[in-house]
C-alpha positions as CSV (number, residue, x, y, z in Angstrom):
1,M,-72.1,24.0,-39.6
2,F,-71.8,20.4,-40.9
3,A,-71.3,17.1,-39.3
4,V,-71.1,13.6,-40.9
5,F,-70.7,10.5,-38.6
6,G,-70.9,6.8,-39.3
7,E,-73.6,4.5,-38.1
8,K,-71.6,3.0,-35.3
9,I,-70.9,6.4,-33.6
10,A,-74.2,8.3,-34.4
11,N,-76.6,5.4,-34.1
12,P,-79.3,7.5,-36.1
13,P,-83.0,6.8,-35.5
14,Q,-84.3,4.0,-37.6
15,E,-87.0,6.2,-39.0
16,L,-84.4,8.1,-40.9
17,S,-83.2,4.9,-42.7
18,L,-86.4,3.9,-44.1
19,P,-86.6,3.3,-47.9
20,F,-88.1,6.5,-49.0
21,K,-89.3,7.0,-52.5
22,G,-86.8,9.7,-53.3
23,S,-83.9,7.7,-51.9
24,G,-82.2,6.9,-55.2
25,N,-80.1,10.1,-55.1
26,L,-78.3,9.5,-51.9
27,K,-74.6,10.5,-51.6
28,T,-71.8,8.7,-49.8
29,R,-69.7,10.2,-47.0
30,E,-67.0,11.1,-49.5
31,E,-69.4,12.7,-51.8
32,V,-71.0,14.7,-49.0
33,A,-67.5,16.0,-48.0
34,A,-66.9,17.1,-51.6
35,L,-70.3,18.8,-51.6
36,I,-69.6,20.7,-48.5
37,G,-66.2,21.8,-49.6
38,S,-67.4,23.1,-52.9
39,G,-67.3,26.9,-53.2
40,R,-66.5,27.5,-49.5
41,S,-63.0,29.1,-49.1
42,D,-63.4,29.8,-45.5
43,L,-64.3,26.2,-44.4
44,T,-62.7,24.9,-41.3
45,M,-62.8,21.0,-41.2
46,Y,-62.1,18.6,-38.3
47,K,-61.5,15.0,-39.5
48,F,-61.8,11.9,-37.4
49,C,-61.3,8.2,-37.8
50,H,-63.2,6.3,-40.5
51,G,-64.0,9.4,-42.6
52,D,-66.1,11.2,-40.0
53,F,-65.8,14.9,-40.0
54,M,-67.2,18.3,-38.8
55,A,-67.0,21.5,-40.6
56,L,-67.9,25.1,-40.2
57,S,-68.2,27.9,-42.8
58,H,-69.5,31.4,-42.4
59,Q,-70.9,31.5,-45.9
60,D,-74.6,32.7,-45.9
61,E,-74.4,33.2,-42.2
62,H,-77.3,35.3,-40.7
63,A,-76.4,38.2,-38.5
64,T,-79.1,37.1,-36.0
65,C,-77.7,33.5,-35.9
66,P,-73.9,33.6,-36.0
67,R,-71.9,30.3,-36.1
68,S,-68.9,29.5,-33.9
69,S,-66.8,26.5,-33.0
70,V,-64.4,25.4,-30.2
71,V,-62.2,22.5,-29.4
72,I,-61.5,21.8,-25.8
73,D,-60.1,18.6,-24.2
74,D,-60.8,16.6,-27.5
75,I,-64.4,17.9,-27.4
76,F,-65.5,19.5,-30.6
77,C,-68.5,21.8,-30.6
78,M,-70.1,23.9,-33.3
79,F,-72.7,26.5,-32.2
80,N,-75.3,28.2,-34.3
81,G,-77.2,31.2,-32.7
82,Y,-76.8,33.0,-29.4
83,L,-77.8,32.7,-25.7
84,H,-79.5,35.4,-23.6
85,N,-78.0,34.1,-20.4
86,T,-74.5,33.6,-21.4
87,C,-73.2,35.8,-18.4
88,D,-75.1,33.8,-15.9
89,L,-73.9,30.5,-17.4
90,R,-70.3,31.8,-17.3
91,R,-70.6,32.3,-13.6
92,T,-72.3,28.9,-13.0
93,Y,-69.5,27.1,-14.7
94,G,-66.6,29.4,-13.5
95,L,-65.7,30.6,-17.0
96,S,-64.2,33.9,-18.0
97,R,-66.0,36.8,-19.6
98,Q,-64.5,35.9,-22.9
99,A,-66.1,32.5,-23.0
100,T,-68.3,32.0,-26.0
101,E,-71.6,30.1,-26.3
102,A,-69.7,27.1,-27.7
103,M,-67.4,27.1,-24.7
104,V,-70.4,27.3,-22.3
105,V,-72.0,24.2,-24.1
106,V,-68.7,22.2,-23.8
107,E,-68.4,23.0,-20.1
108,A,-72.0,22.0,-19.5
109,Y,-71.3,18.8,-21.3
110,K,-68.2,18.1,-19.2
111,V,-70.2,18.6,-16.0
112,L,-72.9,16.2,-17.2
113,R,-70.3,13.6,-18.1
114,D,-68.0,13.9,-15.1
115,R,-69.8,15.3,-12.1
116,A,-73.6,16.0,-12.5
117,P,-76.1,14.0,-10.4
118,Y,-79.0,15.4,-12.4
119,P,-80.5,14.6,-15.8
120,V,-79.1,16.1,-19.1
121,D,-82.5,17.8,-19.9
122,Q,-82.3,19.8,-16.8
123,V,-79.0,21.4,-17.9
124,I,-80.1,22.0,-21.5
125,K,-83.2,23.8,-20.2
126,E,-80.9,26.4,-18.7
127,L,-79.8,27.4,-22.2
128,D,-82.0,30.4,-23.0
129,G,-81.9,31.7,-26.5
130,K,-82.0,30.9,-30.2
131,F,-79.5,28.1,-30.8
132,S,-78.7,24.7,-32.2
133,F,-75.4,22.9,-31.7
134,I,-73.5,19.7,-32.7
135,L,-70.9,18.4,-30.1
136,Y,-68.6,15.4,-30.5
137,D,-66.5,13.9,-27.6
138,S,-63.7,12.2,-29.5
139,K,-62.4,10.4,-26.4
140,D,-65.7,8.8,-25.6
141,T,-66.9,8.6,-29.2
142,K,-70.3,10.3,-28.3
143,L,-72.4,12.6,-30.4
144,F,-74.7,15.2,-28.8
145,L,-77.1,17.5,-30.7
146,A,-79.7,19.9,-29.5
147,R,-82.1,22.7,-30.8
148,D,-84.0,25.3,-28.9
149,R,-87.6,24.7,-28.1
150,D,-88.9,27.3,-30.5
151,G,-87.0,26.0,-33.4
152,S,-85.6,29.5,-34.0
153,A,-82.2,28.2,-35.1
154,E,-81.9,25.8,-38.0
155,L,-80.9,22.2,-37.6
156,H,-81.6,19.3,-40.0
157,W,-80.5,15.7,-40.2
158,G,-80.7,12.8,-42.4
159,V,-79.0,9.4,-43.4
160,A,-76.8,9.2,-46.5
161,A,-76.2,6.3,-48.8
162,D,-73.7,4.5,-46.6
163,G,-75.9,4.8,-43.5
164,C,-73.9,7.8,-42.0
165,L,-75.7,10.6,-40.2
166,V,-75.6,14.0,-41.9
167,C,-76.4,17.0,-39.6
168,S,-76.4,20.8,-40.7
169,D,-78.1,24.0,-40.3
170,D,-78.3,24.2,-44.1
171,P,-81.5,22.2,-45.2
172,K,-80.5,22.3,-48.8
173,L,-77.3,20.5,-48.1
174,V,-78.9,17.8,-46.1
175,R,-81.5,17.3,-48.8
176,K,-78.8,17.0,-51.5
177,S,-77.0,14.5,-49.4
178,C,-79.8,12.3,-48.2
179,G,-82.7,12.7,-50.6
180,D,-86.0,12.2,-48.8
181,R,-84.2,10.5,-45.9
182,Y,-83.9,13.9,-44.1
183,T,-86.1,16.0,-41.7
184,P,-85.8,19.0,-39.4
185,F,-84.4,18.1,-36.0
186,P,-87.2,18.4,-33.6
187,P,-87.4,21.7,-31.6
188,G,-87.0,21.4,-27.9
189,C,-85.1,18.2,-28.2
190,L,-81.6,16.7,-27.6
191,F,-80.0,13.7,-29.2
192,K,-77.4,11.5,-27.5
193,S,-76.0,8.8,-29.7
194,E,-76.3,6.2,-27.0
195,E,-79.8,7.2,-25.7
196,G,-81.6,8.7,-28.8
197,L,-84.0,11.7,-28.7
198,I,-85.1,13.3,-25.5
199,S,-87.5,16.3,-25.1
200,F,-86.6,19.2,-22.8
201,D,-90.1,19.8,-21.6
202,H,-91.3,16.1,-21.6
203,P,-88.3,14.1,-20.7
204,L,-90.3,11.2,-19.5
205,N,-92.2,10.8,-22.8
206,K,-90.7,9.2,-25.9
207,V,-90.0,11.1,-29.0
208,R,-91.3,9.2,-31.9
209,G,-90.8,9.3,-35.7
210,I,-94.1,9.7,-37.5
211,V,-93.7,8.4,-41.0
212,R,-96.0,9.8,-43.8
213,E,-96.9,7.8,-46.8
214,D,-97.9,8.8,-50.3
215,D,-100.8,7.6,-52.3
216,E,-98.6,4.7,-53.6
217,G,-97.7,3.6,-50.1
218,Y,-94.1,4.8,-50.2
219,S,-92.6,6.5,-47.2
220,S,-92.4,10.3,-48.1
221,A,-91.4,12.0,-45.0
222,V,-90.8,11.5,-41.3
223,I,-91.5,14.0,-38.5
224,F,-90.4,13.5,-34.9
225,Q,-92.7,14.5,-32.2
226,V,-93.3,13.8,-28.4
227,D,-95.6,10.9,-27.8
228,L,-97.6,12.0,-24.6
229,F,-99.0,8.5,-24.3
230,T,-95.6,6.6,-24.0
231,R,-93.6,7.1,-21.0
232,R,-89.9,6.4,-20.3
233,L,-88.7,6.0,-16.9
234,S,-85.2,7.2,-16.0
235,I,-83.2,5.1,-13.3
236,P,-81.0,7.3,-11.1
237,C,-77.3,6.5,-11.9
238,R,-74.0,7.4,-10.2
239,G,-70.6,8.0,-11.7
240,S,-69.4,9.5,-14.9
241,D,-70.4,6.4,-17.0
242,A,-73.7,6.0,-15.3
243,N,-74.7,9.6,-15.8
244,W,-74.8,8.8,-19.6
245,A,-76.2,5.4,-19.3
246,S,-79.3,4.3,-21.2
247,V,-82.7,4.6,-19.7
248,T,-85.3,1.8,-19.3
249,V,-88.3,2.4,-21.4
250,I,-91.8,1.4,-20.2
251,E,-94.5,1.6,-22.9
252,G,-98.2,2.0,-22.0
253,D,-101.5,3.1,-23.2
């Protein structure tokens, strides 16, 4: 699965845009699209405004980590992996027995967006399995990513030459597109374009990008991890817009 979104929609973490030493081979959004389409006869691509797109191919798919996609109410979701508790989640969200994992994720997102009075991390915690997914709400122009807490399913992201965010379960593709401005998506985390990274297990702690430097002082890599010494305080909100509002961050020792 692949997704490329411009800076205004994706709002990628600043750490992914640092001037890494190996950033000279970055590709543009158009070049990334050509790279993804090369040699993939079964590619399904969803194109959006300003050249943004999502794409799915079953090439090199692992039997233990299948890919699927769904489009419901202008919400596009690509899912990689499986859920152990799909049956329970179908009952929770009133879905049929034919509902796939991608459908379950879309329904969970819709509940969070429209009706849920509880934090998003509580809902994602209910997903038990080996998974990663990319979801885009084209009406609200919001991007939503997540990966299981064990990092069992691949998900990588990076920033291309024109500042767009590149996401995929194929690390080689992200590396070719973004040079050294890429890194694995942190396990046990979700990313919302308007709020940034949030940890499932430590939702009140910030997730920071730790930048590594080589002997010459150049940034060589960035790894995201939970900062147990910096707290973020969620303010209870009401209404559909408020449920996705930004949190107030309080930093301390």
